[in-house]
C-alpha positions in Angstrom: 121.0 322.2 196.8 124.3 322.2 195.1 124.4 321.1 191.5 127.4 319.1 190.2 128.4 320.2 186.7 129.8 317.0 185.0 131.0 317.5 181.5 130.7 314.6 179.1 133.8 312.8 178.0 134.4 313.2 174.2 133.8 310.0 172.4 137.2 310.2 170.8 138.8 309.9 174.2 136.7 307.0 175.2 137.7 305.0 172.1 141.3 305.9 172.6 141.2 304.7 176.2 139.6 301.4 175.3 142.2 300.9 172.6 145.0 301.2 175.2 143.7 298.5 177.5 146.4 295.9 178.1 145.6 292.4 177.0 147.0 291.1 180.2 144.6 293.3 182.1 141.7 291.8 180.2 143.0 288.3 180.9 143.1 289.1 184.6 139.4 289.9 184.6 138.5 286.3 183.8 141.6 284.4 185.1 140.2 283.4 188.4 137.1 282.0 186.8 138.9 279.7 184.3 139.7 276.0 184.8 143.2 275.7 186.1 144.3 273.7 183.0 143.2 276.5 180.7 144.8 279.2 182.8 148.1 277.3 183.1 148.2 276.7 179.3 147.5 280.4 178.5 150.0 281.6 181.1 152.6 279.3 179.7 152.1 280.3 176.1 152.2 284.0 177.1 155.2 283.5 179.3 157.1 281.7 176.5 156.2 284.4 174.0 157.4 287.2 176.2 160.6 285.3 177.1 161.4 284.9 173.4 161.3 288.7 173.0 157.6 289.2 172.1 155.7 292.2 173.3 152.7 292.3 175.6 150.6 293.9 172.9 151.5 291.5 170.0 148.6 289.8 168.2 149.6 286.4 169.6 148.9 287.7 173.1 145.6 289.1 172.0 144.8 285.6 170.5 145.5 283.9 173.9 143.3 286.4 175.7 140.5 285.9 173.2 140.8 282.1 173.7 140.5 282.6 177.5 137.5 284.9 177.1 135.9 282.4 174.8 136.4 279.6 177.3 134.9 281.8 180.0 131.9 282.7 177.8 131.3 279.1 177.0 131.4 278.1 180.7 128.8 280.8 181.4 126.5 279.3 178.7 127.2 282.0 176.2 129.1 281.3 173.1 129.2 277.7 172.0 132.3 276.3 170.5 
């Protein structure tokens, strides 16, 4: 039997990778599960921000993603309010 030698990934690299996740990628993970009104609102706000010169990683974008995730969690019966 052949053994596979898998080396663990250093914790520092895992944390670094997680910190580099795009907020728009995170939004895409819940977008199809959101009510259309919520998705259109978040998309419009993000689009306006980017069109005005904002960056994809600005705190405002993270705020919009957090809102979308909160709506999704509430829909699933998780977080209330």
